[in-house]
Structures are given as structure tokens and as C-alpha cells.
C-alpha positions in Angstrom: 108.1 32.5 36.8 111.3 34.0 37.4 111.9 37.8 37.2 113.1 39.4 34.3 116.5 41.1 34.1 117.7 41.3 30.5 117.8 44.8 28.7 115.6 45.3 25.4 116.0 47.7 22.2 112.8 49.1 21.9 111.3 52.0 20.7 108.8 54.0 23.1 105.6 55.3 22.2 107.0 58.6 22.1 109.5 57.5 19.3 112.9 57.2 21.6 114.9 54.0 21.3 115.5 52.9 24.4 117.2 49.8 26.7 113.9 49.0 28.9 113.7 45.7 31.2 110.5 44.5 30.7 107.9 43.8 33.2 106.8 40.7 32.1 107.0 38.8 28.8 105.0 36.0 27.3 104.4 34.2 24.5 101.2 34.7 22.2 100.7 31.8 19.4 98.0 31.5 17.9 96.7 27.3 16.5 98.8 26.3 14.2 100.9 29.7 14.0 104.7 30.2 14.8 104.2 33.0 17.7 105.8 35.7 18.5 107.2 36.9 22.4 106.0 40.5 23.7 106.9 42.2 26.5 105.2 44.9 29.0 107.4 47.3 29.3 106.7 51.1 31.2 108.0 54.5 29.3 111.0 55.9 31.4 109.3 59.4 30.5 105.2 59.2 30.5 105.4 56.0 33.3 102.6 54.5 30.8 103.1 50.7 29.9 103.4 49.7 26.5 103.7 46.1 24.6 106.6 45.5 22.4 107.9 42.9 20.6 110.8 40.8 21.7 113.2 38.6 20.3 112.2 35.1 20.6 115.7 33.6 22.5 114.5 35.8 25.7 113.1 33.7 28.4 109.6 34.2 29.5 109.5 36.0 33.0 107.0 38.0 35.1 
């Protein structure tokens, strides 16, 4: 998989909106369902990792 390069506007666990580049993006899709893309992000203030939904047009990356 290619590296993630584009920024996504997400809300961090601390409640702050930030433009972050995800560490990894993957598709969650139940059988027969539409599915959503999830990204793994790192909070710049605390350093903790969290997951958030990313736009469907964002490419899967690692």
C-alpha cells in the first residue's frame, strides 16, 4: 500500500478540530453493507492514537 499523504479534518479526542495525515486508512464493510473508510490518527497534543471516519474518496493507504 502507498503511504498516506493527504490531510483530513478530524476532531481529536480532546475536542479540537485539526487537519491531520492518517497513519493508515482501511475499509470497514459488513456483508451486504455499504461500508465506511476509517483512518488511524495520532493526537498531536497527547500522542495517543485514535480512529475517525474519513471521506469515501480518500485512498486506502498505510
